[in-house]
C-alpha positions in Angstrom: 16.8 -22.0 -11.0 19.1 -19.3 -9.5 16.8 -16.4 -10.5 14.0 -18.2 -8.8 16.0 -18.7 -5.6 17.3 -15.0 -5.7 13.7 -13.7 -6.2 12.5 -16.0 -3.2 15.4 -14.7 -1.0 14.6 -11.0 -1.9 10.9 -11.4 -1.0 11.7 -13.2 2.3 14.0 -10.4 3.2 11.4 -7.8 2.4 8.8 -9.6 4.3 11.1 -10.1 7.3 12.0 -6.3 7.3 8.1 -5.4 7.1 7.4 -7.8 9.8 10.1 -6.2 12.1 8.9 -2.8 11.4 5.3 -3.7 12.0 6.1 -5.4 15.2 7.9 -2.2 16.7 5.1 -0.1 15.4 2.6 -2.5 17.0 4.4 -2.4 20.4 4.4 1.4 20.4 0.7 1.9 19.5 -0.1 -0.9 22.0 1.7 1.0 24.8 0.2 4.2 23.9 -3.2 2.7 23.8 -3.0 0.9 27.1 -1.5 3.8 29.1 -3.6 6.5 27.3 -7.0 4.7 27.5 -7.2 5.5 31.3 -7.2 9.4 30.6 -9.3 9.1 27.3 -13.0 10.1 28.0 -15.6 12.5 26.7 -14.6 15.0 29.3 -11.0 14.8 28.3 -11.7 15.8 24.7 -14.6 18.3 25.4 -13.2 20.4 28.2 -10.1 22.8 28.6 -7.1 22.3 30.6 -7.4 23.2 34.4 -4.9 23.8 37.4 -1.7 24.3 35.4 -2.6 21.6 32.9 -2.6 18.9 35.6 -6.4 18.3 35.1 -9.0 18.9 32.5 -9.0 18.2 28.8 -7.5 19.1 25.5 -10.3 20.6 23.6 -8.5 24.0 22.8 -5.6 21.6 21.3 -7.9 19.7 19.2 -9.6 22.9 17.8 -6.3 24.5 17.2 -5.0 21.4 15.3 -8.2 21.2 13.1 -8.3 24.9 12.3 -4.5 24.8 11.5 -4.7 21.8 9.3 -7.5 23.6 7.4 -5.4 26.7 6.9 -2.5 24.4 5.7 -4.7 22.8 3.2 -6.3 26.1 2.0 -2.7 27.5 1.2 -0.9 24.4 -0.2 -3.6 22.3 -2.1 -4.5 25.1 -4.8 -0.8 26.1 -5.3 0.4 22.6 -5.2 -2.0 21.0 -7.7 -1.9 24.1 -10.0 2.0 23.9 -10.1 1.9 20.0 -10.7 -0.5 20.7 -13.6 1.8 23.1 -15.1 4.9 21.1 -14.8 3.2 17.9 -16.2 0.9 19.3 -18.8 2.3 22.6 -20.1 6.0 22.9 -19.2 8.4 21.6 -21.8 11.0 19.1 -20.9 14.3 21.2 -20.6 17.1 22.0 -18.2 14.9 24.6 -16.4 12.0 22.1 -15.8 14.5 19.4 -14.5 16.1 22.0 -12.1 12.6 23.0 -10.8 11.7 19.4 -10.3 15.0 18.6 -8.5 14.5 21.7 -6.2 11.1 20.6 -5.3 12.3 17.2 -4.3 15.2 18.7 -2.4 12.7 20.9 -0.5 10.9 17.7 0.6 14.0 16.9 2.4 14.7 19.9 4.4 14.2 19.5 8.1 11.0 20.8 9.4 12.5 23.1 12.0 14.2 25.1 9.1 10.8 25.8 7.8 9.9 27.0 11.3 12.8 29.5 11.3 11.9 30.5 7.8 8.2 31.1 8.8 9.4 33.2 11.8 11.5 35.4 9.6 9.0 35.7 6.6 5.5 35.5 8.1 6.0 36.6 11.8 8.6 39.3 11.3 8.8 40.0 7.7 4.9 40.4 6.9 4.2 41.4 10.5 1.6 38.6 11.0 2.9 38.0 14.4 2.9 34.7 16.4 -0.4 33.6 15.3 -2.3 30.5 13.7 -2.2 32.1 10.3 1.6 32.4 10.5 1.7 28.8 11.5 -0.6 27.7 8.8 1.3 29.4 6.1 4.4 27.8 7.5 3.0 24.3 7.3 1.7 25.1 3.9 5.1 25.9 2.6 6.4 22.6 4.2 3.6 20.7 2.7 3.9 22.2 -0.7 6.8 20.0 -2.2 4.8 16.9 -1.2 1.6 17.9 -2.8 3.3 19.0 -6.0 5.3 15.6 -6.2 2.3 13.4 -5.4 0.0 15.2 -7.8 2.5 15.2 -10.7 3.0 11.5 -10.1 -0.7 10.9 -10.3 -1.0 12.9 -13.6 1.8 10.9 -15.0 0.0 7.7 -14.6 -2.6 8.9 -17.0 -1.7 7.6 -20.4 -1.1 10.1 -23.2 -3.7 8.3 -25.3 -6.3 9.6 -23.0 -5.3 13.1 -23.6 -5.0 12.5 -27.3 -8.5 11.1 -27.4 -10.0 14.1 -25.9 -8.0 16.3 -28.1 -9.2 14.2 -31.1 -12.9 15.0 -30.3 -12.3 18.7 -30.5 -11.5 19.5 -26.7 -9.0 22.1 -26.1 -5.9 21.2 -23.9 -7.5 22.9 -20.9 -10.7 21.2 -21.3 -9.0 17.7 -21.7 -7.2 18.5 -18.4 -10.2 19.7 -16.5 -12.7 17.1 -17.8 -10.5 14.0 -18.6 -7.1 14.1 -17.0 -7.9 15.6 -13.5 -10.9 13.3 -12.8 -8.8 10.2 -13.8 -6.1 11.3 -11.5 -8.1 12.4 -8.7 -7.7 9.3 -6.5 -4.0 9.7 -6.4 -4.2 13.4 -5.8 -6.5 13.2 -3.0 -4.6 10.3 -1.4 -1.5 12.4 -1.6 -3.2 15.5 -0.2 -4.8 13.7 2.7 -1.5 11.9 3.7 0.4 15.1 3.4 -2.1 16.9 5.7 -1.9 14.2 8.3 1.9 14.5 8.3 1.5 18.3 8.8 -1.1 17.8 11.6 1.6 16.0 13.6 4.4 18.6 13.1 5.9 20.4 16.1 9.0 22.2 15.1 7.3 24.6 12.4 4.6 25.8 14.8 7.1 26.1 17.7 8.4 29.4 16.3 5.3 30.8 14.6 2.4 30.8 17.0 1.7 27.9 19.2 1.3 28.2 22.9 1.4 25.8 25.9 -1.7 27.1 27.6 -4.4 29.5 26.6 -7.1 30.7 29.0 -9.1 32.9 26.6 -11.1 32.2 23.5 -9.3 30.0 21.0 -9.7 29.6 17.3 -8.9 33.1 16.1 -6.4 32.9 13.2 -4.7 36.2 14.1 -3.9 34.9 17.7 -1.7 32.2 19.4 -3.3 28.8 19.7 -2.8 25.4 21.3 -2.1 22.2 19.2 -1.9 18.4 19.9 1.7 17.8 19.0 3.2 20.8 21.0 0.9 20.1 23.9 2.2 16.5 24.0 5.8 17.7 23.7 5.3 20.1 26.7 3.5 17.6 28.9 6.1 15.0 28.1 9.3 17.0 28.5 8.8 20.5 30.0 6.0 20.3 32.6 7.0 20.9 36.1 5.0 17.9 37.2 5.8 15.3 34.6 4.9 12.3 36.6 1.5 13.8 37.6 0.6 14.7 33.9 2.1 11.6 32.4 -1.4 9.9 31.9 -2.6 13.1 30.3 0.4 13.0 27.9 -0.4 9.5 26.8 -4.0 10.4 26.4 -2.9 13.3 24.2 -0.8 11.0 22.2 -3.7 8.4 21.6 -6.0 11.5 20.4 -3.2 12.5 18.0 -2.7 9.2 16.7 -6.4 8.7 16.2 -6.6 12.0 14.3 -3.7 10.9 12.0 -5.2 7.4 11.6 -8.5 8.9 10.5 -6.8 11.1 8.0 -5.0 8.1 6.7 -8.1 6.0 6.6 -9.8 8.8 4.6 -7.2 8.7 2.1 -7.4 5.0 1.7 -11.3 5.2 1.4 -11.0 7.9 -1.2 -8.6 5.9 -3.3 -10.8 2.8 -3.1 -14.0 4.8 -3.8 -12.6 6.6 -6.9 -10.8 3.5 -8.2 -14.1 1.5 -7.8 -16.2 4.2 -9.6 -13.4 4.2 -12.3 -13.8 0.5 -13.0 
């Protein structure tokens, strides 16, 4: 009887906390949608800024964010997945392996601004890449790497050992069993973690602040060896640093709405991938 009441109480508290979080999240999103919908239009997302950022659109910031996210994925996904495969499938369980896993989890908790300073020292100054999209992408790749490793390893752990043993029993090598059996089975979890990690990286401001992002670029955008514009930094500048904050406030809300839509689409893609591969697996 008491166990039943305790369980009911725990679920009630959990549902209450979830409802409170969703309520505040809904209020914030509703406020951004209402205030940002006035500025949101085709011209807003297809034109460049004009007149000291008081008019025009945010196309260069959208292009910069997309290319930056692709560079981040190009750097962190292969290394992160390979590292997770080694730790889960090849590495022996010993003190060194436990230390590596603990270090990876600790790296996940480091503030993003520290990664920005590290990227400034390593990529911008140490490797002489300068303030550029490449430096920013490599920095975000380092920030995303611990999350990719952790989520990929967790997805691999969910595959039962009997699956691996069955593949080895029919004559497959360990590499073949991982490539043809384990990875396809773990793919939904891996892709979900990858997309959610990239959606987080797309909204980061501090790491790119030191490594290459610019408030306003009049020339050609999209070159990886040059400075670039990005949605999160553009939003930060419009909201806090612009000389006419009240005048550009509608543009700031419109930028926030576009950024939320980008992150939402990435998250929706992650859930769709999980649903599709889970359905195919059944």
